[in-house]
VOGU-3710 file (C-alpha; in Angstrom, 3 decimals, decimal comma):
1> mannqlihni> 109,966/-107,784/110,863  112,831/-105,282/111,415  112,128/-101,725/110,684  114,757/-101,547/107,886  112,999/-104,410/106,080  109,577/-102,839/106,601  110,790/-99,595/105,242  112,296/-101,327/102,300  109,075/-103,173/101,633  107,133/-100,031/101,806
11> lsepsesrtl> 109,429/-98,092/99,431  109,313/-100,999/96,969  105,611/-100,570/96,309  105,439/-99,190/92,705  102,084/-97,302/93,230  99,238/-96,767/95,368  96,237/-99,187/95,378  92,824/-99,385/96,757  94,164/-100,486/100,121  97,559/-98,595/100,162
21> efkrlgsrne> 98,173/-94,828/100,055  101,210/-92,617/100,507  100,570/-89,170/102,197  103,224/-86,539/102,553  101,097/-83,877/104,092  103,853/-81,132/103,651  101,349/-78,372/103,985  97,742/-77,842/104,778  97,157/-77,062/100,941  98,603/-80,469/100,072
31> gldktlqsmv> 95,683/-82,377/101,320  94,181/-82,712/104,718  90,815/-82,943/103,108  92,011/-85,622/100,592  93,597/-87,555/103,345  90,424/-87,547/105,368  88,520/-88,608/102,254  90,964/-91,457/101,679  90,502/-92,587/105,334  86,675/-92,582/105,142
41> amantdggti> 86,765/-94,388/101,830  89,000/-97,069/103,376  86,904/-97,327/106,460  83,714/-97,771/104,341  85,244/-100,614/102,096  87,871/-103,228/102,854  90,243/-101,102/104,924  93,682/-100,293/104,073  96,930/-98,662/105,057  98,032/-95,076/104,764
51> ifgvddpqkt> 101,756/-94,326/105,019  102,281/-90,797/106,236  105,546/-88,837/105,651  106,155/-90,571/102,308  105,525/-89,229/98,837  103,372/-91,076/96,424  105,720/-92,847/93,957  103,441/-91,738/91,009  103,570/-88,109/91,919  107,265/-87,503/92,439
61> tlkgaerifg> 110,491/-88,076/90,512  112,181/-89,020/93,838  113,182/-92,652/94,375  113,649/-94,916/97,328  114,523/-93,194/100,712  114,439/-89,826/98,966  110,671/-90,084/99,188  110,710/-90,113/102,890  110,026/-86,726/104,448  108,703/-87,887/107,825
71> ieenielyde> 105,836/-86,430/109,934  108,325/-83,970/111,484  107,956/-81,910/108,256  104,536/-80,707/109,531  103,912/-82,278/112,952  101,089/-79,880/113,871  99,050/-81,015/110,799  99,532/-84,687/111,870  98,462/-83,798/115,371  95,341/-82,027/113,956
81> lggllekfip> 94,468/-84,999/111,837  94,845/-87,274/114,920  92,524/-85,100/116,822  89,944/-85,190/114,065  90,107/-88,956/113,888  89,651/-89,337/117,617  86,637/-87,047/117,523  84,835/-88,792/114,504  86,097/-92,426/114,605  85,633/-93,804/118,103
91> qyrefgrls> 87,789/-96,915/117,288  90,642/-94,869/115,928  93,945/-95,857/117,374  97,352/-94,553/116,563  99,824/-97,090/115,259  103,518/-97,050/115,807  106,091/-94,819/114,173  109,059/-96,060/112,292  112,268/-94,181/112,851
//
C-alpha cells in the first residue's frame, strides 16, 4: 500500500479502539507514562497499533492532515521511549516511519 493511501486510512479512523491508539507525545507531560501503559495493555491482550505523532481524533478539533505533528516535534522523547522498550521488551522492534 502506498504511503499516501496508508496515511489516508489512518486519518479516516473516527476514534481510538482497543487495538488502535494515536499518540502525539508533544511534551513529557502529555503522556510518556500513559503511552507505556497503553503499550503494556496491548502487549498483554490482543496486541494493537499505536500511531505516533498524530493527535487522537476525539481529543482535538483538528481534522485530517492537521492532526499530524510528526515525531520531530519531540524526537528526544521518542528516542527515550524506544530505549525503554528495548530495555524491558526483548522482542521490541521499531517499525518504519512514514514521511
